[in-house]
C-alpha positions in Angstrom: -22.7 -50.3 -39.6 -22.0 -46.7 -38.8 -22.3 -45.1 -35.4 -22.2 -41.4 -34.9 -20.5 -40.1 -31.6 -21.5 -36.5 -30.7 -19.7 -34.6 -28.0 -21.0 -31.3 -26.5 -19.4 -28.4 -24.8 -15.9 -28.4 -23.5 -15.4 -32.0 -24.5 -13.0 -30.7 -27.3 -10.6 -30.4 -24.2 -10.5 -34.1 -23.3 -7.0 -35.2 -22.5 -6.2 -31.8 -21.0 -9.4 -30.7 -19.1 -9.6 -31.7 -15.3 -7.7 -35.0 -15.5 -8.9 -36.0 -12.2 -12.4 -36.2 -13.4 -11.9 -36.8 -17.1 -8.7 -38.7 -17.3 -5.7 -38.0 -19.7 -6.8 -40.0 -22.6 -7.6 -38.0 -25.8 -10.9 -38.4 -27.8 -8.6 -39.3 -30.8 -7.2 -42.3 -28.9 -10.7 -43.7 -28.0 -11.9 -43.0 -31.5 -9.0 -45.1 -32.8 -9.9 -48.0 -30.6 -13.6 -47.8 -31.5 -12.9 -47.8 -35.2 -11.7 -51.3 -34.8 -15.4 -52.2 -33.8 -17.3 -50.5 -36.6 -17.4 -47.3 -38.7 -17.3 -44.3 -36.4 -18.2 -40.7 -37.3 -17.4 -38.2 -34.9 -18.8 -34.6 -34.2 -18.1 -32.1 -31.5 -19.5 -28.7 -30.8 -19.8 -26.1 -28.1 -22.9 -24.9 -29.6 -26.4 -26.3 -28.8 -27.9 -25.5 -32.2 -25.1 -27.3 -34.0 -25.7 -30.5 -31.8 -29.3 -30.3 -32.7 -28.7 -29.9 -36.4 -26.3 -32.9 -36.4 -29.0 -35.0 -34.5 -31.6 -34.0 -37.1 -29.2 -34.8 -39.9 -28.3 -38.3 -38.7 -31.6 -39.0 -36.9 -33.4 -40.2 -40.1 -30.4 -41.6 -42.0 -30.7 -45.4 -42.2 -27.0 -45.8 -42.6 -26.6 -45.0 -38.9 -27.0 -47.8 -36.4 -27.2 -45.3 -33.6 -25.8 -42.2 -31.9 -23.6 -42.0 -28.7 -24.2 -38.6 -27.2 -22.2 -37.0 -24.5 -24.0 -33.7 -24.3 -21.8 -32.5 -21.6 -23.5 -29.6 -19.5 -26.4 -29.5 -21.9 -27.5 -32.8 -20.5 -28.7 -30.9 -17.4 -30.3 -27.9 -19.2 -31.3 -28.6 -22.7 -35.0 -29.3 -23.3 -34.2 -28.5 -27.0 -31.7 -31.5 -27.3 -34.2 -33.7 -25.5 -36.9 -32.7 -28.0 -34.5 -33.3 -30.9 -33.7 -36.9 -29.6 -37.4 -37.6 -29.2 -38.1 -36.5 -32.8 -35.6 -38.7 -34.5 -35.7 -42.4 -35.4 -32.1 -43.6 -34.9 -31.5 -44.6 -31.2 -29.4 -42.5 -29.0 -27.3 -43.6 -26.0 -26.4 -41.0 -23.5 -22.9 -41.3 -22.0 -20.8 -39.6 -19.5 -17.2 -40.1 -18.6 -17.8 -39.4 -15.0 -20.5 -40.6 -12.7 -22.7 -37.7 -12.8 -24.6 -39.0 -9.6 -21.5 -38.6 -7.6 -20.9 -35.1 -8.6 -22.5 -31.7 -7.9 -26.2 -32.0 -7.3 -27.1 -30.0 -10.4 -25.5 -32.8 -12.5 -27.8 -35.5 -11.1 -30.7 -34.5 -13.3 -30.7 -35.3 -17.0 -33.0 -33.7 -19.4 -32.3 -36.3 -22.0 -32.2 -39.5 -20.4 -36.0 -40.3 -20.7 -35.7 -40.0 -24.5 -32.6 -42.0 -24.8 -32.3 -45.7 -25.6 -30.1 -46.1 -22.5 -27.7 -44.4 -20.3 -23.9 -45.1 -19.4 -21.9 -43.2 -16.8 -18.8 -43.3 -14.8 -16.6 -45.7 -16.7 -14.2 -43.1 -18.0 -13.5 -43.0 -21.7 -14.7 -46.6 -21.8 -18.2 -45.2 -21.5 -18.0 -44.5 -25.2 -17.0 -48.1 -25.9 -20.0 -49.4 -23.8 -22.4 -47.1 -25.7 -21.0 -48.3 -29.1 -21.3 -51.9 -28.0 -24.9 -51.4 -26.8 -25.9 -49.9 -30.1 -24.2 -52.8 -31.9 -26.4 -55.2 -29.8 -29.7 -53.4 -30.0 -32.6 -54.3 -32.3 -32.5 -52.2 -35.4 
């Protein structure tokens, strides 16, 4: 079973970026932990089109059990990413490290939630683990 994790803009800075919000754990550390659960593929881009291309590439590939997506700020602005998720067959779980509902009002609205299998927010880097575990348990 293979799960793809996609991170959007600025998430390449995890472990360094705003530690009071995002913590100090690096993405590499959580990927090491998750690789004990199942096969993990990881992709990060600061570019909306690259994220859409990756969703398209994996979204019809039966070797993927699902996609864990932290779209970063694109969560709140990208109808294009929402359309890409709606178009694919592989389930997508939206994740956020912080509780987006406890932050600035602009972050309270997600453009992608309605087309995702589920949403997990506010559990720090463990949000990724919860997303992976949810996909491992969902009906194929």
